[in-house]
C-alpha positions as CSV (number, residue, x, y, z in Angstrom):
1,M,197.0,41.3,-23.7
2,K,200.3,39.7,-22.9
3,Y,203.4,41.1,-24.2
4,S,204.5,37.9,-24.8
5,E,201.6,36.8,-26.8
6,Y,201.5,40.2,-28.9
7,F,203.3,41.5,-31.8
8,I,205.3,44.5,-30.8
9,P,209.0,44.1,-33.1
10,T,210.4,47.3,-31.5
11,Q,214.1,48.2,-32.8
12,K,217.2,49.8,-31.3
13,D,218.6,51.4,-34.2
14,T,216.9,54.2,-35.6
15,P,216.0,53.8,-39.5
16,S,218.4,55.7,-41.9
17,D,215.7,57.1,-44.1
18,A,213.8,58.3,-41.5
19,E,213.8,62.3,-41.5
20,I,211.2,63.4,-39.1
21,I,210.6,62.4,-35.4
22,S,207.1,60.8,-36.1
23,H,208.4,58.4,-38.7
24,K,211.4,57.4,-36.6
25,L,209.5,56.6,-33.4
26,M,206.7,54.6,-36.0
27,V,209.4,52.1,-37.1
28,K,211.5,52.0,-33.8
29,A,208.1,51.6,-31.9
30,G,207.2,48.3,-33.9
31,M,204.2,50.6,-35.6
32,I,204.7,50.1,-39.3
33,K,206.9,48.5,-41.9
34,Q,207.5,50.0,-45.3
35,S,206.6,47.8,-48.1
36,S,207.7,50.0,-50.8
37,A,208.4,54.0,-51.3
38,G,205.8,55.7,-49.6
39,I,203.4,52.5,-48.7
40,Y,203.2,51.0,-45.3
41,S,201.9,47.9,-43.5
42,W,200.4,48.8,-40.1
43,L,201.6,46.6,-37.3
44,P,199.2,45.5,-34.6
45,L,200.3,48.7,-32.4
46,G,199.9,51.0,-34.9
47,L,196.5,49.8,-36.2
48,R,195.2,50.0,-32.5
49,V,196.5,53.7,-32.7
50,L,194.6,54.2,-36.3
51,K,191.6,52.5,-35.4
52,K,191.0,54.9,-32.0
53,I,191.9,58.0,-34.3
54,E,189.2,56.5,-36.7
55,N,186.5,55.9,-33.9
56,I,186.9,59.5,-32.8
57,V,186.7,61.1,-36.0
58,R,183.6,58.8,-37.0
59,E,181.8,59.7,-33.7
60,E,182.2,63.3,-34.2
61,Q,181.2,63.1,-37.8
62,N,177.7,61.1,-36.6
63,K,177.3,63.8,-34.1
64,A,177.2,66.3,-36.8
65,G,174.7,64.9,-38.7
66,A,176.9,63.3,-41.4
67,I,176.0,59.8,-42.7
68,E,178.2,57.2,-43.5
69,L,178.8,55.1,-46.6
70,L,181.7,53.4,-48.3
71,M,183.0,53.9,-51.7
72,P,185.6,52.1,-53.7
73,T,188.9,52.9,-54.1
74,I,189.1,52.1,-57.7
75,Q,186.9,54.6,-59.9
76,S,186.1,55.0,-63.7
77,S,188.1,57.7,-65.5
78,D,184.7,58.6,-67.1
79,L,183.2,60.9,-64.4
80,W,186.9,62.7,-64.1
81,I,186.8,63.5,-67.7
82,K,183.3,64.6,-67.7
83,S,184.1,67.1,-64.9
84,G,187.2,68.2,-66.7
85,R,189.7,67.2,-63.9
86,Y,191.0,64.1,-65.3
87,E,194.4,65.9,-66.0
88,D,194.6,68.2,-63.1
89,Y,196.3,65.9,-60.6
90,G,199.0,64.9,-63.4
91,K,201.2,62.3,-62.6
92,E,199.8,62.1,-59.0
93,M,196.9,60.2,-59.8
94,L,197.6,56.4,-61.1
95,R,195.9,55.5,-63.9
96,F,195.6,52.1,-65.7
97,K,193.3,49.9,-67.8
98,D,191.5,46.8,-66.6
99,R,191.2,43.8,-68.8
100,G,188.1,44.9,-70.6
101,G,190.4,48.1,-71.7
102,R,188.4,50.5,-69.6
103,E,190.3,53.6,-68.5
104,M,190.6,53.3,-64.6
105,L,192.2,55.2,-61.6
106,Y,193.0,54.8,-58.1
107,G,190.7,57.7,-56.4
108,P,192.8,60.6,-55.0
109,T,189.5,62.3,-53.9
110,N,185.7,61.4,-54.5
111,E,184.1,64.9,-55.3
112,E,183.1,62.9,-58.9
113,L,181.8,59.9,-57.5
114,I,179.9,61.3,-54.6
115,T,178.3,63.8,-57.0
116,D,177.2,61.2,-59.3
117,I,175.5,58.8,-56.3
118,F,173.9,62.0,-54.9
119,Q,172.1,62.9,-58.6
120,S,171.1,59.2,-59.1
121,N,169.1,59.2,-56.0
122,I,168.0,62.6,-55.0
123,S,166.1,65.4,-57.1
124,S,164.1,67.3,-54.6
125,Y,164.9,70.0,-52.0
126,K,162.9,68.3,-49.7
127,D,165.4,65.9,-49.4
128,L,168.1,68.5,-48.3
129,P,170.4,69.1,-46.7
130,K,172.5,65.8,-46.9
131,N,176.0,65.2,-45.6
132,L,177.6,61.9,-46.7
133,Y,181.1,60.7,-45.8
134,H,183.1,57.7,-45.7
135,I,186.6,56.6,-44.5
136,Q,188.9,55.1,-47.0
137,W,192.3,54.6,-48.4
138,K,193.3,56.8,-51.0
139,F,196.4,56.8,-53.4
140,R,198.6,59.8,-54.5
141,D,201.7,58.8,-56.5
142,E,204.0,61.5,-55.0
143,I,207.0,62.2,-56.8
144,R,208.8,62.4,-53.5
145,P,207.4,60.4,-50.9
146,R,208.7,60.9,-47.6
147,F,208.3,61.6,-43.7
148,G,206.7,58.1,-43.0
149,V,203.0,58.3,-42.8
150,M,202.7,62.0,-42.9
151,R,203.5,62.2,-46.6
152,G,202.9,58.5,-47.9
153,R,201.6,57.4,-51.2
154,E,198.8,55.2,-49.8
155,F,196.7,56.9,-46.7
156,L,193.7,56.6,-44.8
157,M,191.4,59.7,-45.3
158,K,187.8,60.6,-43.8
159,D,186.2,63.0,-46.5
160,N,183.0,63.7,-46.7
161,Y,180.5,66.1,-48.8
162,S,177.4,68.4,-48.0
163,F,174.5,68.9,-50.5
164,D,172.5,72.1,-50.2
165,I,169.9,74.0,-52.2
166,D,171.8,77.4,-52.1
167,E,174.7,79.0,-50.6
168,N,173.0,80.3,-47.5
169,S,172.2,76.8,-46.7
170,A,175.7,75.5,-47.8
171,R,177.5,77.8,-45.6
172,K,175.6,76.6,-42.6
173,S,176.7,73.0,-43.6
174,Y,180.3,74.4,-44.1
175,D,179.9,75.9,-40.4
176,N,178.9,72.8,-39.0
177,M,181.7,71.0,-40.5
178,F,184.2,73.3,-39.2
179,S,182.8,73.1,-35.7
180,A,182.8,69.2,-36.0
181,Y,186.4,69.4,-37.0
182,I,187.5,71.8,-33.9
183,K,185.9,69.3,-31.6
184,T,187.5,66.3,-33.3
185,F,191.1,67.7,-32.8
186,L,190.5,68.8,-29.2
187,R,189.4,65.4,-28.3
188,L,192.2,63.9,-29.9
189,G,194.5,65.9,-27.1
190,L,195.8,68.7,-30.1
191,T,195.6,72.1,-30.1
192,P,193.9,73.2,-33.8
193,I,194.5,76.5,-35.7
194,S,192.2,77.4,-38.6
195,L,193.2,79.4,-41.5
196,R,191.8,80.5,-44.5
197,A,193.5,78.8,-47.7
198,E,193.7,78.3,-51.1
199,T,191.4,75.9,-52.9
200,G,193.9,74.5,-55.7
201,P,192.3,71.8,-58.0
202,I,189.5,71.2,-55.8
203,G,188.0,74.5,-56.7
204,G,185.4,76.5,-54.9
205,N,185.8,80.1,-53.3
206,L,186.0,79.5,-49.7
207,S,188.5,77.1,-47.9
208,H,190.0,76.7,-44.4
209,E,192.9,74.4,-43.7
210,F,193.4,72.9,-39.9
211,Q,196.8,73.0,-38.4
212,I,197.6,71.4,-35.1
213,L,200.5,72.9,-33.0
214,A,203.7,70.8,-33.1
215,S,207.1,71.9,-32.1
216,T,208.7,69.8,-34.9
217,G,206.0,70.7,-37.3
218,E,206.8,71.9,-40.9
219,S,205.2,74.9,-40.9
220,T,205.6,78.5,-39.0
221,L,202.1,79.8,-37.8
222,Y,201.6,83.3,-36.7
223,F,198.0,83.5,-34.8
224,D,195.8,85.0,-32.1
225,K,196.8,83.4,-28.4
226,E,193.1,83.1,-28.0
227,L,193.0,80.4,-30.7
228,E,194.9,78.3,-28.0
229,T,192.2,78.0,-25.6
230,L,189.3,76.6,-27.4
231,D,186.4,75.1,-25.2
232,P,184.6,72.3,-27.6
233,E,181.3,73.1,-25.5
234,T,181.2,77.0,-26.9
235,I,182.4,76.6,-30.5
236,N,181.6,79.4,-32.6
237,P,182.5,79.0,-36.0
238,K,182.1,82.4,-37.3
239,K,184.0,83.7,-34.6
240,L,187.0,81.5,-34.7
241,Q,187.0,82.3,-38.7
242,S,187.3,85.7,-37.8
243,Y,190.8,85.5,-35.7
244,Y,193.8,86.2,-37.4
245,A,195.9,83.0,-38.2
246,A,198.3,82.7,-41.2
247,V,201.5,80.7,-42.2
248,D,204.6,82.2,-42.9
249,D,204.5,82.9,-46.6
250,Q,201.1,84.9,-46.0
251,H,202.3,86.5,-42.7
252,D,202.9,90.4,-43.2
253,E,204.7,92.0,-40.0
254,K,204.3,95.4,-40.8
255,N,200.4,95.0,-41.8
256,C,199.3,92.4,-39.3
257,P,195.9,93.4,-37.7
258,I,196.6,92.3,-34.3
259,S,199.2,93.3,-31.6
260,K,202.7,91.9,-30.7
261,E,201.2,91.0,-27.4
262,K,198.2,89.0,-28.8
263,L,200.3,87.5,-31.7
264,K,201.6,83.7,-31.1
265,I,204.4,82.2,-33.3
266,S,204.6,78.5,-33.2
267,K,204.9,75.6,-35.6
268,G,202.2,73.5,-37.2
269,I,201.3,70.4,-39.3
270,E,198.3,70.5,-41.5
271,V,195.7,67.6,-40.8
272,G,192.5,69.0,-42.2
273,H,191.1,70.7,-45.2
274,I,187.4,72.1,-45.7
275,F,186.2,73.5,-49.1
276,Y,182.7,75.4,-50.6
277,F,183.0,75.0,-53.9
278,G,179.2,75.9,-54.9
279,T,177.9,74.6,-58.3
280,K,181.2,73.5,-59.7
281,Y,180.7,69.6,-60.0
282,S,176.8,69.4,-59.8
283,E,176.6,72.0,-63.1
284,K,179.0,69.5,-64.9
285,L,177.8,66.0,-63.5
286,N,173.9,67.2,-63.6
287,A,173.4,67.0,-59.9
288,F,170.2,69.1,-60.2
289,I,167.5,69.8,-57.5
290,Q,163.9,70.9,-58.2
291,N,163.0,73.6,-55.8
292,K,159.7,74.8,-54.1
293,E,158.9,76.8,-57.5
294,G,159.6,73.5,-59.6
295,K,162.7,74.9,-60.9
296,N,165.7,72.8,-61.5
297,L,169.0,74.2,-59.9
298,P,172.3,72.7,-59.5
299,V,172.8,71.6,-55.8
300,H,175.6,73.4,-53.7
301,M,178.4,71.3,-52.3
302,G,181.0,71.4,-50.0
303,S,184.1,68.8,-49.5
304,Y,185.8,68.4,-45.9
305,G,189.0,66.1,-45.4
306,I,191.1,64.6,-42.6
307,G,194.1,62.8,-43.0
308,I,193.5,59.8,-40.3
309,S,196.7,57.9,-40.9
310,R,198.5,61.5,-41.2
311,L,197.1,62.0,-37.7
312,V,199.0,59.4,-36.1
313,G,202.1,61.0,-37.3
314,A,200.8,64.5,-36.2
315,I,200.3,63.3,-32.8
316,I,203.7,61.9,-32.3
317,E,205.3,65.0,-33.7
318,A,203.3,67.2,-31.1
319,Y,203.6,64.5,-27.9
320,H,207.3,62.8,-27.8
321,D,210.5,63.1,-26.1
322,N,214.0,61.8,-26.4
323,K,212.7,58.5,-25.0
324,G,209.7,58.0,-27.0
325,I,206.1,58.5,-28.1
326,K,203.9,60.1,-25.0
327,W,200.5,59.0,-26.3
328,P,197.5,61.3,-25.0
329,L,194.9,58.9,-23.2
330,H,192.1,58.6,-25.6
331,V,194.4,57.5,-28.4
332,A,196.9,55.4,-27.1
333,P,197.2,51.9,-27.9
334,F,196.6,50.7,-24.5
335,T,195.7,52.9,-21.4
336,I,197.7,50.6,-18.7
337,S,201.0,49.0,-19.1
338,I,202.1,46.5,-16.0
339,L,205.8,46.0,-16.3
340,N,206.8,42.6,-14.1
341,L,210.6,43.4,-13.6
342,M,211.1,39.8,-12.0
343,I,209.0,37.2,-13.9
344,D,210.9,34.6,-11.6
345,D,209.7,35.9,-8.5
346,K,206.7,34.5,-7.1
347,D,205.3,38.0,-5.4
348,C,206.2,40.1,-8.5
349,N,204.0,37.3,-10.5
350,K,201.3,37.3,-8.3
351,A,201.1,41.0,-8.1
352,S,201.4,41.3,-11.7
353,I,198.6,38.9,-12.5
354,F,196.3,40.2,-10.1
355,L,196.7,44.1,-11.2
356,Y,196.3,42.9,-14.9
357,Q,193.1,40.7,-14.4
358,K,191.5,43.3,-12.2
359,F,191.9,46.0,-14.8
360,T,190.9,43.9,-17.2
361,S,187.6,43.0,-15.9
362,L,187.2,46.7,-15.2
363,G,187.1,47.0,-18.7
364,Y,190.8,48.9,-19.1
365,E,192.9,48.2,-21.8
366,V,196.0,46.5,-20.3
367,I,199.2,45.0,-21.4
368,L,201.3,42.7,-19.5
369,D,204.9,42.9,-20.0
370,D,205.9,39.4,-18.9
371,R,208.7,39.0,-21.4
372,N,211.6,37.0,-20.3
373,C,214.3,39.8,-21.2
374,S,216.4,42.2,-19.3
375,I,215.1,45.3,-17.0
376,G,216.6,47.8,-19.1
377,K,214.9,46.4,-22.4
378,K,211.5,46.3,-20.2
379,L,211.6,49.7,-19.1
380,S,213.1,51.6,-22.5
381,D,210.6,49.6,-24.9
382,N,207.7,50.7,-22.5
383,E,209.2,54.4,-22.8
384,L,209.2,53.9,-26.7
385,I,206.0,52.8,-26.9
386,G,204.6,55.5,-24.7
387,I,201.5,53.7,-22.9
388,P,200.0,56.7,-20.5
389,Y,200.1,54.8,-17.3
390,Q,203.1,52.4,-16.3
391,I,202.6,50.2,-13.4
392,I,206.5,49.1,-12.4
393,I,206.6,45.9,-10.1
394,G,210.0,45.1,-9.0
395,K,211.1,42.5,-6.4
396,R,212.3,45.2,-3.7
397,D,209.4,47.6,-3.7
398,I,206.8,44.5,-3.7
399,K,208.4,43.1,-0.7
400,E,207.7,46.1,1.1
401,G,203.8,46.3,-0.5
402,N,205.0,48.9,-2.8
403,L,205.0,49.4,-6.7
404,E,205.9,52.3,-9.0
405,I,203.3,54.0,-11.1
406,K,204.4,56.3,-13.9
407,N,202.6,58.8,-16.0
408,R,204.2,58.9,-19.2
409,L,202.6,62.2,-20.4
410,N,204.1,64.5,-17.8
411,D,206.9,61.9,-16.7
412,S,205.7,62.0,-12.9
413,S,206.7,58.8,-10.8
414,N,204.9,57.7,-7.7
415,K,205.4,54.9,-5.1
416,I,202.2,53.6,-4.4
417,K,201.0,50.8,-1.6
418,L,199.5,48.0,-3.8
419,D,196.4,47.8,-1.9
420,N,195.9,51.6,-3.3
421,C,196.9,51.0,-7.0
422,I,193.9,50.2,-8.3
423,E,192.2,53.3,-7.1
424,Y,194.9,55.4,-7.4
425,V,195.5,54.7,-11.4
426,I,191.6,54.8,-12.3
427,T,191.3,58.3,-10.4
428,Q,194.3,59.4,-12.4
429,I,192.8,58.2,-15.8
430,N,189.5,59.8,-15.1
431,N,191.1,63.4,-14.0
C-alpha cells in the first residue's frame, strides 16, 4: 500500500473533547471519526486494527470448540419480556416500534435470543455440550458516553453461550472459556489479570472479569505477581482462579491473604467478562433437555463477552508514548513502514520501490510513505501511527549504501546496509 493512495487523515491538534490518551491518539492518527455522541466511523487504519483483533479472538474461540453464527442487531421485545429482563437495562436499552407497531429493541446482549435458538433446535443430552458465539455490533444508550471507543454507545463485541446438561459439565465449559480468554489476551500482547466479579443484570452465581495492565487504566488492581508471568501453553484455569486479585474497592489491606512481597499494585482496564448463570434463562424460555432417563431438565448455561472495539483503545492505553501509538506486532495495521524522505532523489526512490516490492512479495503488510511533504511530517506521522518496523531512507545514508531501521515498540534504531536490510528486518520480526 502506498501512503499517497491510502486514506489516513492524521491531525496535528489534540481533539478538545478527548479525555484519555487512546481517544486522543485514535483521532489524531486518523483511525476514527465521531458521527454522534459515543458513535464512531472506523476509518481504514482503525478498521485494519479492529479486524486483526477480531480475527485473533475468532481463532481462539474456534480452537476452544466454539461454533460461530450471527444474530441480528435488532430483536423483538417478546423474549426479553418473557425472561423478565426487559426493564432491567432501563434507558440504556434502545427501544422502538416498527411500522407494524411491534415493540423492538437494539440488542445490548443476546442471552434471550441464543436461548430461543437453542430450544428451537436441540432437545437431547446427546447433542451437548454446545458453545455458540457471534461477533456483532451492540448498542447501549450510555447516559454519558466518553473515552472514545472505550465507553461508546455502539461497540463491537464477541459474545458466546455454552449449553450443558448439568452444573459439573457447565463448569468445565466455563473453565474452557476462561483459558481461551487468557490465551486471547496474551496473543494480543497484553497482560491479563482475572478477578472474581459481580454478575449484575446478567445473573448467575459465578463470574470473572478480565483486566489488562495499562499505566493509564481506570481501575487500581491488587494481585499476585505470578499472574504477570503466564505461559499460554500451560494455562490452568483452576489454579489461576485461586490466585489473589482484587480491584481497589474490594481490596482489604489488613486481611490480604498474600504477603506484601508477592502483592503487585497496578492500573488496569476491563476488556472481558464471563458468567455461569445456571438455569436462569433456560427455565424462563423453555430450553429443556431430555436426559438419559428421559426426564426433561433445564439446560445449564454460561455467557462470555469480549469488547473487541474496546480492545483497540485498551491496547493503545497499554502501548503508547508522547509521540504516539506503539502497536504490538500482531495487531498493527501494517508491519513495516518505508519512509522515502527524498522522493525527488533517484537513489532514494529506487531503494524504496525495491524494498516495498520485495517485502510485499514475501507476504508482509507494508506501507510506503511516498508523500510529497516535509521530512518532519513524515517522521511525526509514522511515530503517531506506530508501525512496528520503520525503514527510513534518506539521501545521505543511501549514497553510503545505508538506511535506518527503527523498532517503534522499543524505540531502538540501527543503521543497516541496504543489502542486509531484508534479512535484518525479517529476523527482527520473527524474534
